C-alpha positions in Angstrom: -0.3 0.2 0.0 1.5 3.1 -0.9 1.6 5.9 1.3 0.9 9.5 0.4 3.2 12.5 0.1 2.6 15.8 0.1 2.7 19.5 1.5 0.5 18.3 4.1 3.3 15.3 5.0 5.5 18.2 6.2 5.4 19.2 10.1 7.0 22.5 11.5 7.4 21.6 15.1 7.8 24.3 18.2 10.5 24.7 20.2 9.4 22.7 23.1 7.7 20.1 21.0 10.9 19.2 18.7 12.8 19.2 22.3 10.4 16.6 23.8 10.2 14.5 20.7 13.8 14.2 20.7 15.1 14.8 24.1 18.1 12.4 23.3 19.5 15.0 20.8 19.7 17.6 24.1 20.3 16.1 27.1 21.7 12.3 26.0 19.9 9.6 27.4 16.9 9.9 29.8 17.1 7.2 32.4 15.7 7.0 35.7 18.4 8.6 38.1 20.5 5.8 38.4 23.4 6.8 36.9 25.3 9.9 36.8 24.7 10.6 33.0 21.0 10.5 33.2 18.8 13.2 31.8 17.8 14.6 35.0 21.2 15.6 35.8 22.1 17.0 32.8 19.0 19.0 33.2 20.8 20.5 36.7 24.0 20.7 35.2 22.6 23.1 32.2 21.2 26.1 34.9 24.4 25.5 36.9 27.1 25.9 34.2 25.0 29.4 33.5 25.6 30.3 37.2 29.0 29.1 36.8 29.7 31.3 33.9 28.8 34.2 35.9 31.2 33.4 38.8 34.0 32.7 36.1 33.0 36.3 34.7 33.5 38.0 38.4 30.3 37.9 39.5 28.5 36.3 42.8 30.5 34.1 44.9 28.2 31.5 46.1 25.4 29.6 44.4 22.6 27.9 46.4 21.3 24.4 45.1 18.4 22.7 47.1 16.2 19.5 46.1 13.0 18.5 48.2 10.4 16.4 46.5 12.3 15.9 43.0 12.0 19.7 42.7 15.6 21.4 42.0 16.3 25.3 42.6 19.1 26.8 41.4 20.2 30.7 43.0 22.8 32.6 41.6 23.9 35.8 43.1 25.3 37.3 39.7 23.8 40.0 37.5 20.9 38.6 36.9 19.0 38.4 33.2 18.2 41.6 31.7 14.1 41.7 32.7 13.3 42.6 28.8 14.7 39.3 27.6 14.0 36.8 30.5 11.4 35.2 28.4 13.3 34.6 25.5 16.2 33.5 27.4 14.0 30.4 28.8 11.9 29.9 25.3 13.1 31.1 22.5 16.2 28.8 20.9 19.4 30.0 19.9 18.7 33.6 22.6 21.3 34.2 24.9 24.3 36.0 26.2 26.9 33.4 25.2 27.0 34.7 21.6 28.7 37.8 22.8 32.4 36.5 23.3 32.9 39.8 25.0 30.4 39.2 27.9 30.9 35.7 28.1 34.4 34.7 26.8 34.9 31.4 27.9 31.8 30.1 29.0 30.6 26.6 29.2 27.2 27.2 27.8 27.5 27.9 24.2 24.3 27.6 21.9 21.7 28.9 23.9 19.7 25.6 24.0 20.6 24.4 27.4 18.0 26.3 29.6 15.4 25.9 26.5 15.9 22.2 27.3 15.4 22.5 31.1 12.0 24.5 30.3 10.7 22.2 27.6 11.4 18.8 30.0 9.9 20.3 33.2 6.3 19.6 34.3 7.1 23.0 36.2 9.6 25.5 35.4 10.3 29.0 36.9 12.7 32.0 36.0 13.4 34.7 38.4 15.7 37.6 37.7 16.6 40.5 40.2 18.6 42.6 39.1 18.7 47.4 40.3 15.7 46.8 42.6 13.1 44.9 40.4 12.1 41.6 40.1 10.5 39.4 37.1 9.1 36.0 37.1 7.9 33.6 34.7 6.4 30.3 34.7 6.6 27.5 32.0 4.9 23.9 32.3 6.2 21.8 29.7 8.0 25.0 27.6 4.6 26.8 27.7 3.8 29.9 29.1 1.5 29.9 32.3 2.2 33.5 33.6 5.1 36.5 34.1 5.1 38.6 37.4 6.7 41.7 37.9 7.2 43.0 41.4 9.9 44.9 43.6 12.6 42.8 45.1 12.6 43.8 48.7 16.3 44.2 48.9 17.1 41.0 47.6 20.7 41.2 45.9 21.2 40.6 41.8 20.8 37.3 40.2 18.8 34.5 38.6 16.8 31.8 40.7 15.4 28.7 38.4 13.0 26.2 39.6 12.3 23.2 37.7 10.5 19.5 38.2 11.3 17.1 35.7 8.3 15.9 33.6 7.9 12.3 34.6 5.4 11.7 31.3 9.3 12.1 29.8 11.6 10.2 32.3 8.9 7.8 33.6 9.9 7.1 37.5 12.9 8.7 38.4 14.8 9.7 41.6 17.6 12.0 42.2 20.8 10.4 43.8 22.4 13.0 46.1 25.7 11.8 45.6 25.6 12.2 42.2 24.8 15.7 42.5 27.4 16.2 45.3 30.2 14.6 42.9 29.2 17.3 40.3 29.3 20.1 42.8 32.9 18.7 44.5 34.1 18.9 40.6 32.5 22.8 40.1 34.0 23.8 43.4 37.7 22.3 42.2 38.0 24.3 39.0 36.2 27.6 40.6 38.4 28.2 43.9 36.7 31.0 45.7 33.3 29.8 44.8 31.1 28.3 47.7 27.9 25.7 46.5 25.1 25.2 49.1 23.8 22.2 48.6 20.4 21.9 51.0 23.0 23.6 53.5 26.3 21.2 52.6 28.9 23.4 51.4 31.6 22.7 48.9 34.2 25.0 48.0 37.9 24.4 47.1 41.2 26.9 48.0 43.7 24.6 46.0 41.9 23.7 43.0 43.3 20.6 41.2 45.7 19.7 44.2 42.4 18.9 46.1 40.7 17.0 43.5 43.9 14.7 43.2 44.1 14.4 47.0 40.3 14.0 47.4 39.9 11.6 44.7 43.0 8.6 44.8 42.4 5.4 46.2 45.7 5.2 47.5 48.4 7.3 48.6 50.3 9.2 45.8 54.0 7.4 45.0 55.5 10.8 45.5 53.6 14.5 46.3 51.1 15.8 43.8 53.1 18.5 41.5 50.7 21.1 40.7 51.2 23.6 37.6 49.4 26.7 37.1 49.4 29.2 34.1 46.8 31.4 31.9 43.7 29.3 31.0 45.6 26.1 32.2 45.8 24.1 35.3 47.8 20.8 35.8 48.0 18.4 38.7 50.2 15.1 37.9 51.0 12.5 40.2 51.3 8.2 40.2 50.0 5.8 41.9 50.2 2.1 42.5 48.9 -1.2 40.0 48.0 -0.7 36.8 46.5 1.9 33.8 46.1 5.4 33.9 43.2 7.9 35.5 42.4 11.2 34.3 40.2 13.9 35.3 40.0 16.5 32.4 37.8 19.5 31.9 37.3 22.4 29.6 36.2 25.9 30.5 34.6 23.9 33.8 33.0 21.4 32.0 33.6 17.6 33.0 35.1 16.0 29.6 34.5 12.6 31.1 35.5 10.7 27.3 38.8 13.1 27.1 39.3 15.0 23.6 41.9 16.5 22.0 43.2 18.2 25.0 43.9 15.2 26.7 45.5 13.7 23.7 47.8 16.6 24.1 48.3 16.2 27.6 49.1 12.2 27.2 51.5 13.1 24.2 53.2 16.2 25.6 53.6 14.7 29.0 55.6 11.6 27.4 58.0 13.7 25.4 58.8 15.8 28.5 59.6 12.8 30.6 61.9 11.3 27.9 63.6 14.9 27.1 64.2 15.1 30.7 65.8 12.2 31.4 67.3 11.7 28.2 65.9 8.1 27.4 63.6 6.9 24.8 61.2 5.6 27.3 58.1 3.4 26.1 54.9 5.6 26.4 53.2 3.1 28.4 56.2 2.7 30.8 56.0 6.4 31.5 52.1 6.6 31.8 51.5 3.4 34.0 49.8 4.2 36.8 49.5 7.7 36.5 46.8 9.6 37.7 46.5 13.4 36.3 44.1 16.5 36.2 43.5 18.8 33.5 41.3 22.0 33.3 42.1 24.3 29.9 40.3 27.3 29.0 39.0 27.4 25.4 37.4 30.4 23.8 34.1 29.2 21.9 35.1 25.0 22.4 33.6 22.7 19.7 32.2 19.3 22.3 31.2 16.5 20.0 28.0 16.7 21.2 25.3 18.7 23.3 26.0 17.0 26.6 29.7 18.2 26.1 31.6 15.0 27.4 34.3 15.4 25.1 36.0 18.4 23.6 36.6 18.7 19.8 38.2 21.6 19.3 41.7 21.7 17.7 42.6 25.6 18.9 42.4 27.4 21.5 40.3 30.1 19.7 40.0 31.9 17.1 43.3 33.5 17.2 45.0 31.2 19.1 47.4 28.5 19.4 46.4 24.8 18.7 45.1 22.9 21.4 48.0 20.5 20.9 51.0 23.3 20.7 49.5 25.4 23.6 49.2 22.6 26.0 52.7 20.7 24.9 54.9 24.2 25.5 53.1 24.8 28.9 54.1 21.1 30.0 57.3 21.3 28.4 58.3 24.4 30.1 56.7 24.0 33.8 56.9 20.0 34.1 60.4 20.6 33.3 61.5 23.0 35.5 59.9 21.2 38.3 61.5 18.5 37.7 65.0 19.8 38.2 63.8 22.0 41.3 62.9 19.0 42.6 65.0 16.0 42.3 63.7 14.1 45.0 60.0 13.9 43.2 62.4 13.2 39.5 64.3 10.2 41.1 60.8 8.9 42.5 59.2 9.1 39.0 62.3 7.7 37.3 62.6 4.4 39.2 58.9 4.3 38.8 59.4 4.0 35.0 62.3 1.9 35.0 59.8 -0.6 37.5 57.1 -0.4 34.9 59.9 -1.0 32.0 61.1 -4.1 33.8 58.0 -5.4 34.4 56.6 -5.1 30.5 60.1 -6.4 29.4 59.4 -9.8 31.7 56.0 -10.6 30.1 56.7 -9.3 26.6 57.3 -13.0 24.8 54.3 -14.2 27.5 52.7 -11.2 25.7 53.3 -12.3 22.0 52.1 -15.8 22.3 48.9 -14.7 24.0 48.5 -12.2 21.2 48.4 -14.9 18.6 46.4 -17.5 20.4 43.8 -14.9 20.8 43.6 -14.1 17.2 43.8 -17.5 16.2 40.3 -18.0 19.0 38.8 -15.0 17.7 38.3 -16.4 14.3 36.2 -19.1 15.9 35.6 -17.7 19.4 32.8 -19.7 21.0 33.3 -17.6 24.1 32.6 -14.3 22.6 29.2 -13.7 20.4 29.9 -10.0 19.4 27.4 -7.7 18.5 27.1 -6.9 14.7 28.4 -2.8 15.1 32.0 -4.9 16.0 31.9 -7.5 13.5 35.6 -7.7 11.6 36.0 -4.1 13.1 38.0 -2.8 15.8 36.8 0.3 16.6 36.8 2.2 19.9 33.0 1.8 22.1 30.2 3.9 20.0 26.7 4.8 21.6 24.9 2.0 24.1 27.3 -1.2 23.4 27.2 -3.4 25.7 28.7 -6.9 26.6 27.5 -9.4 28.8 30.4 -11.5 30.7 27.7 -14.2 32.0 28.9 -17.7 33.3 27.4 -21.2 31.9 25.8 -22.1 28.5 22.3 -21.8 30.3 22.5 -18.5 30.8 24.7 -17.4 27.9 22.0 -18.7 25.8 19.3 -16.9 27.0 21.0 -13.8 27.1 22.6 -14.5 23.7 19.0 -15.2 22.2 17.1 -12.0 23.4 19.9 -9.8 23.2 20.0 -6.8 20.8 22.5 -7.7 18.2 23.4 -4.6 16.5 24.7 -3.2 20.1 25.0 -5.5 22.4 27.6 -8.8 23.2 27.8 -11.8 25.3 31.3 -13.3 26.8 30.6 -16.6 28.4 32.6 -17.8 31.3 33.6 -21.6 32.2 33.3 -21.9 35.5 34.6 -19.7 38.4 37.4 -17.5 37.0 41.1 -17.2 39.3 41.3 -15.2 42.3 43.8 -12.4 40.7 44.4 -10.8 44.3 48.1 -10.5 44.6 48.7 -11.9 41.0 51.1 -9.4 38.2 49.4 -8.5 34.9 51.7 -11.8 33.8 48.6 -13.8 34.6 46.0 -11.7 32.1 48.3 -13.0 29.4 48.7 -16.7 30.8 45.3 -17.0 31.4 43.4 -18.2 28.7 40.0 -16.6 30.0 41.3 -13.3 31.1 43.5 -12.9 27.9 40.2 -13.8 25.6 38.4 -11.4 27.8 40.9 -8.4 27.6 41.2 -8.9 24.1 37.4 -8.7 23.5 37.6 -5.7 25.4 40.8 -4.1 22.9 42.1 -2.8 26.4 45.3 -4.3 26.1 47.6 -1.3 25.3 45.1 1.4 26.7 41.2 2.1 27.3 41.6 4.7 24.2 40.3 1.4 21.9 38.0 -0.2 24.3 35.1 -1.8 22.3 31.7 -1.5 24.9 30.4 1.5 26.6 29.0 -0.9 29.5 31.1 -3.7 30.5 28.3 -5.8 32.6 28.8 -8.8 35.1 25.5 -11.2 34.7 25.4 -14.0 37.5 22.7 -15.9 38.8 21.2 -14.1 42.2 23.1 -17.1 44.7 26.3 -17.5 46.6 28.1 -19.4 43.6 27.2 -16.0 41.3 28.0 -13.6 44.2 31.7 -15.0 44.2 32.0 -15.2 40.4 31.0 -11.5 40.6 33.5 -10.2 43.3 36.6 -12.3 41.3 35.5 -10.5 38.3 35.0 -7.3 40.1 39.1 -8.1 41.9 40.4 -9.0 38.3 39.7 -5.1 37.0 40.3 -3.7 40.3 43.8 -5.6 39.9 44.5 -4.3 36.6 42.0 -2.3 35.0 40.7 -0.1 37.5 40.6 2.6 35.3 37.1 1.0 33.7 35.6 1.5 36.8 36.4 5.1 37.2 35.5 5.7 34.1 32.0 4.2 35.2 32.1 1.4 32.5 31.7 -1.5 35.1 27.8 -2.6 35.6 26.1 -5.5 37.6 22.9 -6.9 35.9 20.1 -6.9 37.9 17.2 -9.6 37.6 14.2 -10.2 38.9 13.8 -12.8 41.7 10.5 -13.7 41.0 7.5 -13.6 38.3 4.4 -13.1 40.1 1.0 -13.1 37.4 -2.5 -14.6 36.9 -4.1 -14.6 33.5 -4.5 -10.4 33.3 -0.8 -9.4 34.1 2.3 -10.5 34.8 5.1 -9.0 37.3 8.7 -9.5 37.8 10.1 -8.7 40.9 13.6 -7.7 42.4 12.8 -8.1 46.3 10.6 -9.5 48.3 8.9 -5.7 49.3 8.2 -6.1 45.2 7.1 -9.7 45.2 4.5 -9.0 48.1 3.4 -5.7 46.3 2.3 -7.3 43.5 0.5 -10.2 45.1 -1.9 -7.3 47.1 -1.9 -6.1 43.5 -2.6 -8.9 41.7 -5.3 -10.7 43.9 -6.1 -14.1 45.5 -3.6 -16.8 44.4 -1.7 -15.9 41.9 1.3 -17.9 40.1 4.7 -17.3 41.9 7.8 -18.3 40.7 10.9 -18.1 41.9 14.4 -17.7 39.4 17.5 -19.6 41.0 19.4 -18.9 38.3 19.5 -16.8 34.8 19.2 -20.4 32.7 15.6 -20.5 34.1 14.5 -16.8 32.6 13.3 -17.6 29.0 14.6 -16.0 26.5 11.0 -14.5 25.2 11.2 -12.8 29.1 15.2 -12.1 29.1 13.9 -9.5 26.3 12.3 -7.2 29.5 15.5 -7.5 31.4 18.4 -6.3 29.2 16.3 -3.6 26.3 14.9 -0.3 27.4 13.9 -1.4 31.1 17.3 -2.9 31.9 18.3 -2.4 35.8 22.0 -2.2 35.9 23.8 -1.1 39.3 27.4 0.8 38.4 30.7 -0.3 40.3 32.0 2.6 41.8 35.2 3.4 43.7 34.6 6.2 46.2 37.2 9.0 47.8 36.8 7.1 50.6 37.5 3.6 48.9 41.2 2.2 49.4 41.7 -0.2 46.5 44.6 -2.1 48.3 43.0 -2.8 51.5 40.0 -3.9 50.0 41.5 -6.5 47.7 43.7 -7.8 50.5 40.7 -7.4 53.3 38.0 -8.9 50.6 39.9 -11.4 48.8 43.3 -12.1 50.4 44.3 -15.1 52.6 41.2 -15.4 55.5 41.5 -13.5 59.1 40.1 -13.2 62.2 38.9 -9.5 61.6 37.5 -10.8 58.6 35.8 -13.8 60.3 34.2 -11.5 62.7 33.1 -9.3 59.9 31.0 -12.3 58.1 29.9 -13.7 61.2 28.2 -10.0 61.6 27.5 -8.7 58.6 25.8 -11.9 56.6 22.4 -10.9 55.0 20.8 -13.9 53.7 17.5 -13.6 51.0 14.8 -14.7 53.2 13.1 -16.9 50.3 16.7 -18.3 49.7 16.9 -19.6 53.4 12.9 -21.3 53.0 14.1 -23.3 50.1 17.3 -24.4 52.0 19.7 -23.1 48.6 22.2 -20.8 50.8 23.0 -23.3 53.7 23.8 -25.8 51.1 25.7 -23.6 49.5 27.6 -22.4 52.1 28.4 -25.6 53.4 29.9 -26.8 50.0 32.1 -24.1 49.3 33.3 -21.8 52.4 35.0 -19.6 50.2 31.9 -18.4 49.1 31.0 -17.8 52.8 33.4 -15.6 53.4 32.6 -13.1 50.0 29.1 -13.3 50.3 28.9 -10.3 52.7 31.1 -7.9 50.3 28.2 -7.5 48.0 27.4 -3.7 48.7 31.0 -2.9 49.8 32.5 -3.5 46.6 29.8 -3.5 43.7 
């Protein structure tokens, strides 16, 4: 049947209609608030960015942020938006002061879209400007004007107030996580020394910028005192930790560029060159950067980002008339870092020793590494462990979009996920039994152990994180003691050798339902006993109740419900208080009386598992599993 195509087929959407119809273009994914890049946090960030820009221009030293009952408010003490343009700023696309580079020369907000997106995607949106004794307030709902109000400011200081309630018809059910908001505010404080951000009466401020950031976020003591370098439009903090990998915090005009970009590439390159020149040795880049922890912040005029959410810098130049980003950062590092190392010979000696140790280990495993590469290459030709997604067939591209790798155990679980996955973006890696406990082992084990070698090859992280092939790495194990043990062993592997995967929030735990409660009209999947009880009450007397003991018991048709749009993922996170070595030693090292006491005092058992006598049987068969089960909420 042919479809008519005429002038009536051409539609023009109003600005707010387009944002509501295509929110992903403006704020990335929607989400439910369980991930730090979910849309509700992007809404807050868009409002905050405008207030931060005011501070960067020299106006207002504090910002008040409040959250109550899903309603967020932000009050700055800057100049206040000119009242005559308040409505346009909030509701007319491509309107704002950011186009005037003399007013906002190196701002975060760029294109006048952000605040409009907040307006359009909020059930209630209020914006108020106080300026020179007068206040004007405008209220919207879903981008539509509700009311305009003018009144005397009654002595209130100048500034802008924004209040919004995200629209649940767009976002669905959502919850703000204070931890994510506080992490965002903490970063703003590091990048704006002298600014005070108050969130529900909790204050965030920094006196030492990126030096404070590293001190407060490193999960182990730095190998040497942090090198802190500052210049016009650039600030850098550098040290080394222990272990493996590279850990970076990068920012442009106060924006946390979680995916890096041209400034990070320039830093990594110039750091290697400066170190080689200083020691007059042609060290391998991987030895120089092994276990580096660094933060870099630059201010760029008219920056170009690779998306509206501004997570990756694309600019090649510092500004229309400025040097390239590569040259600017390269010249700064070459001069300042070289000078610092000459003045601090003790730190220079410690750094040299660290590089030499990394070089020694790399050379010791070079032969094994070569053999492992060949083995992985041959296995990939007919690799039954990896069922890749179509986007990666015959490709070594870095991760893109929402690509996911599920790590599963056992043929039945792997089979269910494989049959129900999105073959374009979701891949499956199947383990055979419990993986090795890698605590205390060197990276040599990654190449000698077949499963870990193939897993590393599948992720494409042998040399660095630049070519990581999947955005999300999801551990999918059964909800029993054995599944918990496998989960902990995998987390130990990543913590030991690839902690940056966790720090960059690529590692997750798949949550699958424990129960299915259904009648002839409706089916509810329940993840906790409380949800099960609620479902029983909702569906009435005598519903059919099924307890899922393993992933393999869930049919592929049902599994589609759990790994599609409604997927529940728990991020594996490291906080500033998590000392990696201490965590691994306590939970994954040899048994100690302290750990035995901890397990006795903290072991919690799922009520329904006890009723079915599953957990006691598993524990009696696997004492090691008993030791590990209590770490669920502490490590993951």
